[in-house]
C-alpha positions as CSV (number, residue, x, y, z in Angstrom):
1,M,81.8,34.8,87.0
2,T,84.2,37.4,86.0
3,V,81.1,39.5,84.8
4,T,79.3,39.1,87.7
5,V,81.8,40.7,89.7
6,T,82.1,43.0,87.6
7,R,78.7,44.1,87.5
8,R,78.7,44.2,91.0
9,A,81.6,46.3,91.1
10,E,80.0,48.8,88.8
11,E,76.6,49.3,90.8
12,V,78.9,49.9,94.1
13,R,80.8,52.4,92.3
14,A,77.8,54.1,90.9
15,P,75.7,55.8,94.1
16,R,79.6,57.0,95.1
17,R,79.6,58.8,91.8
18,A,76.3,60.4,91.8
19,A,77.1,61.3,95.5
20,A,80.0,63.0,94.6
21,P,78.3,66.6,93.5
22,G,76.0,66.5,96.4
23,G,79.0,66.0,98.8
24,R,81.4,68.8,96.8
25,R,78.4,70.8,97.5
26,R,78.3,70.2,101.1
27,R,81.8,70.7,101.5
28,R,81.5,74.4,99.9
29,L,78.4,75.2,101.8
30,A,80.2,74.4,104.8
31,F,83.4,76.5,103.6
32,V,81.3,79.2,103.2
33,A,79.3,78.9,106.4
34,T,83.1,78.6,108.3
35,H,84.4,81.5,106.6
36,A,81.5,83.7,106.4
37,I,82.9,86.5,108.5
38,A,86.1,86.5,106.4
39,I,84.3,86.6,103.0
40,A,82.0,89.5,104.0
41,V,85.2,91.9,105.4
42,A,87.1,90.3,102.1
43,L,83.7,91.7,99.9
44,M,83.7,95.0,101.9
45,F,87.5,95.5,100.9
46,L,87.0,94.7,97.5
47,A,83.7,96.9,97.3
48,P,85.4,100.6,96.7
49,L,88.1,99.0,94.5
50,V,85.7,97.5,92.4
51,F,83.7,100.7,92.6
52,V,86.8,102.5,91.2
53,A,87.8,100.2,88.4
54,L,83.9,100.2,87.2
55,T,83.8,103.8,87.5
56,A,87.2,104.3,85.6
57,L,85.8,102.5,82.7
58,M,82.4,105.1,82.2
59,T,82.1,107.7,79.9
60,D,81.8,111.2,81.3
61,E,78.0,111.3,81.6
62,Q,77.5,108.0,83.3
63,A,80.1,108.7,85.9
64,L,77.9,111.4,87.2
65,T,74.8,108.9,87.7
66,S,73.9,106.5,90.1
67,E,75.0,103.5,87.4
68,L,77.3,101.2,88.5
69,W,78.1,99.4,85.4
70,P,79.5,100.7,82.6
71,D,77.6,100.9,79.2
72,D,80.7,100.9,77.1
73,W,83.9,99.9,78.5
74,N,85.8,103.3,77.6
75,W,89.2,101.6,78.0
76,G,90.8,105.1,76.6
77,N,90.2,106.7,79.9
78,F,93.3,105.3,80.6
79,A,95.1,107.1,77.8
80,E,93.9,110.0,78.2
81,V,95.0,110.8,82.0
82,F,98.4,110.2,80.6
83,A,97.5,112.8,77.8
84,K,96.2,115.2,80.4
85,S,98.8,114.7,82.8
86,D,102.5,114.1,83.1
87,M,102.1,110.4,84.5
88,L,104.9,108.8,82.9
89,R,107.5,111.3,85.3
90,W,105.6,111.2,88.0
91,T,105.6,107.4,88.1
92,L,109.4,107.3,87.3
93,N,110.2,109.7,89.9
94,T,108.2,107.3,92.6
95,F,110.1,104.5,91.5
96,L,113.1,106.3,92.0
97,Y,112.2,107.4,95.6
98,A,110.6,104.1,96.5
99,G,113.3,102.3,94.9
100,L,116.3,104.2,96.7
101,G,114.6,104.5,99.3
102,T,114.0,100.6,100.0
103,L,117.5,100.2,99.2
104,F,119.2,102.6,101.5
105,T,116.9,101.4,104.2
106,V,117.5,97.7,104.4
107,V,121.4,98.4,103.7
108,S,121.6,100.7,106.6
109,S,119.5,99.3,109.1
110,V,120.6,95.3,108.8
111,P,123.8,96.5,110.6
112,V,122.1,98.2,113.1
113,A,119.5,95.7,114.1
114,Y,122.4,92.5,113.6
115,A,124.2,94.9,116.2
116,L,121.1,95.2,118.8
117,A,120.1,91.4,118.2
118,R,123.6,89.9,118.6
119,F,125.8,91.9,120.2
120,R,126.5,92.7,124.3
121,F,127.7,95.9,124.9
122,R,127.2,98.5,127.3
123,G,124.2,100.5,126.4
124,R,122.7,98.2,124.3
125,R,119.5,98.8,126.0
126,A,119.2,102.0,125.9
127,A,120.2,102.1,122.5
128,F,117.4,99.6,121.7
129,L,114.9,102.0,123.6
130,L,116.2,105.2,121.6
131,V,114.9,102.9,118.6
132,I,111.5,102.8,120.0
133,T,111.3,106.1,120.9
134,M,112.4,107.3,117.3
135,M,109.7,105.0,115.9
136,M,107.0,107.0,118.3
137,L,108.2,110.7,117.5
138,P,106.1,112.2,114.9
139,P,108.0,113.3,111.6
140,Q,105.8,116.7,111.9
141,V,107.5,117.7,114.8
142,I,111.2,117.9,113.7
143,A,109.5,119.0,109.9
144,V,111.0,122.8,110.4
145,P,114.2,122.2,111.7
146,V,115.0,119.1,109.2
147,Y,113.7,121.7,106.3
148,V,116.1,124.5,107.2
149,L,119.0,122.1,107.5
150,W,118.0,120.8,103.7
151,A,117.5,124.5,102.7
152,R,121.1,125.6,103.5
153,F,122.8,122.5,101.5
154,D,119.8,123.9,98.5
155,L,118.4,120.6,98.3
156,T,115.2,121.6,98.3
157,G,112.6,121.3,95.7
158,G,113.7,117.6,94.9
159,L,113.2,114.1,96.2
160,W,117.2,114.2,98.0
161,P,116.1,115.2,101.0
162,L,114.0,112.3,101.2
163,I,116.1,109.6,100.1
164,L,119.4,110.7,101.7
165,P,118.4,110.3,105.6
166,M,117.1,106.6,104.6
167,L,121.1,105.7,104.7
168,L,121.1,106.4,108.4
169,G,118.4,103.7,109.1
170,D,115.1,103.8,109.9
171,A,113.6,103.1,113.6
172,F,110.9,100.8,112.6
173,S,113.2,98.8,110.2
174,I,115.5,98.3,112.8
175,F,113.1,97.2,115.0
176,L,111.1,94.7,112.9
177,L,114.7,93.5,111.8
178,R,116.0,92.9,115.1
179,Q,112.9,91.2,116.3
180,F,113.1,88.7,113.6
181,L,116.9,88.2,113.9
182,I,116.8,87.3,117.8
183,T,114.3,84.4,116.3
184,I,117.6,82.7,115.0
185,P,119.6,80.4,117.0
186,R,122.7,81.7,118.2
187,E,124.3,78.2,117.6
188,Y,124.7,79.6,113.9
189,T,126.3,82.4,114.3
190,E,129.0,80.4,117.1
191,A,129.3,77.8,114.7
192,A,130.8,80.7,112.0
193,R,132.8,81.9,114.7
194,V,134.3,78.5,115.2
195,D,134.9,78.0,111.6
196,G,136.9,81.9,111.3
197,C,134.1,83.4,110.0
198,S,134.4,87.6,111.3
199,D,131.6,89.4,112.2
200,L,130.9,90.9,109.1
201,T,131.6,87.8,107.1
202,T,128.7,85.9,109.2
203,L,126.4,88.6,108.9
204,L,126.6,88.1,105.0
205,R,127.0,84.8,104.8
206,V,125.1,83.3,107.8
207,I,122.7,85.3,108.9
208,L,121.3,87.4,105.7
209,P,120.2,84.4,103.7
210,M,118.2,83.2,106.8
211,A,116.9,86.6,107.4
212,R,115.3,86.8,104.1
213,P,111.7,86.7,105.0
214,G,112.3,89.5,107.6
215,I,114.0,91.5,105.0
216,A,111.2,91.1,102.5
217,A,108.9,92.5,104.6
218,V,111.0,95.5,105.8
219,A,111.7,96.0,102.3
220,L,107.9,95.8,101.1
221,F,106.7,98.0,104.1
222,Q,109.4,100.5,103.1
223,F,108.4,100.7,99.5
224,F,105.0,101.0,100.3
225,Y,105.4,103.8,102.6
226,C,107.9,105.5,99.9
227,W,105.1,105.1,97.3
228,N,102.3,105.9,99.1
229,D,104.0,109.3,100.9
230,Y,102.5,112.1,100.3
231,Y,103.5,114.6,102.8
232,G,107.3,114.2,101.7
233,P,106.9,115.1,98.4
234,L,104.3,117.8,99.4
235,L,107.0,119.3,101.4
236,Y,110.2,119.4,99.7
237,A,108.9,118.9,96.1
238,Q,105.7,121.0,95.6
239,T,107.6,123.9,94.0
240,N,109.1,121.9,91.2
241,E,106.6,119.9,89.2
242,H,109.2,117.6,87.2
243,S,110.0,116.1,90.7
244,W,106.4,115.1,92.0
245,T,105.4,111.5,92.9
246,L,102.6,110.1,91.8
247,S,100.9,110.8,95.3
248,L,101.3,114.6,95.1
249,G,100.7,114.4,90.7
250,L,97.5,112.7,91.6
251,A,96.1,115.3,94.1
252,T,96.7,117.9,91.7
253,F,95.2,116.0,89.2
254,K,92.1,115.6,91.0
255,A,91.9,119.6,91.5
256,F,92.1,120.1,87.9
257,H,89.4,117.2,86.9
258,S,87.2,117.2,89.9
259,V,84.0,117.0,87.5
260,Q,85.5,113.9,85.1
261,W,85.3,111.3,87.9
262,N,85.7,108.5,85.5
263,L,89.4,110.0,84.7
264,T,89.9,110.9,88.4
265,M,89.4,107.0,88.8
266,A,91.3,106.0,86.2
267,A,94.3,108.0,87.3
268,T,93.8,106.3,90.9
269,L,93.8,102.8,89.6
270,L,97.1,103.3,87.6
271,V,98.7,104.8,91.0
272,T,97.4,101.7,93.3
273,A,97.9,99.1,90.4
274,P,101.7,98.5,91.3
275,V,101.3,98.5,94.9
276,I,98.5,95.5,94.6
277,I,101.1,93.6,92.0
278,V,104.0,93.8,94.4
279,F,102.3,92.6,97.1
280,F,100.2,90.0,95.7
281,L,103.8,88.9,93.9
282,A,105.4,88.7,97.1
283,Q,102.5,87.8,99.0
284,R,103.9,84.3,100.9
285,V,107.2,85.9,101.9
286,F,106.0,89.3,103.5
287,I,103.4,87.2,105.5
288,E,106.6,84.8,106.4
289,G,108.4,87.5,107.8
290,V,105.7,89.3,110.1
291,T,104.9,86.5,111.4
292,L,108.1,85.3,112.5
293,T,109.1,88.7,114.0
294,G,108.6,89.4,117.5
295,V,108.5,85.7,119.0
296,K,111.2,87.0,121.5
297,G,111.8,89.8,123.1
């Protein structure tokens, strides 16, 4: 009797096992059909990056042909980029600019955003409208008077005219943080005040831990902006080669090696790789911070 029951159970399980691969195949096809547009758009964005990576590994002669796949994988192209340019110094300057710029922007923007989101004072709406107005103001409009100002302090020819203004906050960062802080319930700050916390203590111990996604989003936005900034270093650091960033150095590298497309693509890949890595490492908190921003007005 036991043997009969076991055989029947195996006969019932056998068709399920046979049908399992077909079910997985159907689910995969259904997933592809449902997300066909998203997959097509993702391939469109990935295609240029793949083309740059493949060209960076070609020889100089093959890079000038219509071939898309390298005959030989020339990993030495990346070492040649460092040998023919001051890539290491450009990288250090870019990390200095992006790191200090991000730190100064976050430290100076958080208190202003907290005041606009939580405090009730006369002129609060006017101050917020001023922040929005500064977001719409192109930097080229004030480039000449600001350059003259820094020239009087003898700070041109370096990156400090780009880093020091971030101690005064950034309009976009203030706006983004203010919109995120509004989503935090006021009951938390009121409970902290009942416990005897000052406004500064409430900001540091209550608000900041809850605002980590918004702060991370602002920090990533600012880091990417500084890393990709070309106009600022071109304006202030063009005359001093030791202060060049990767964006400015890459433009110069392309001018000297425009025929050697394999080296140009290798340099381009080296410049873009850190940004891609940072984004994927902080993707979850970045998306969370952007998603939760702007729920309330």
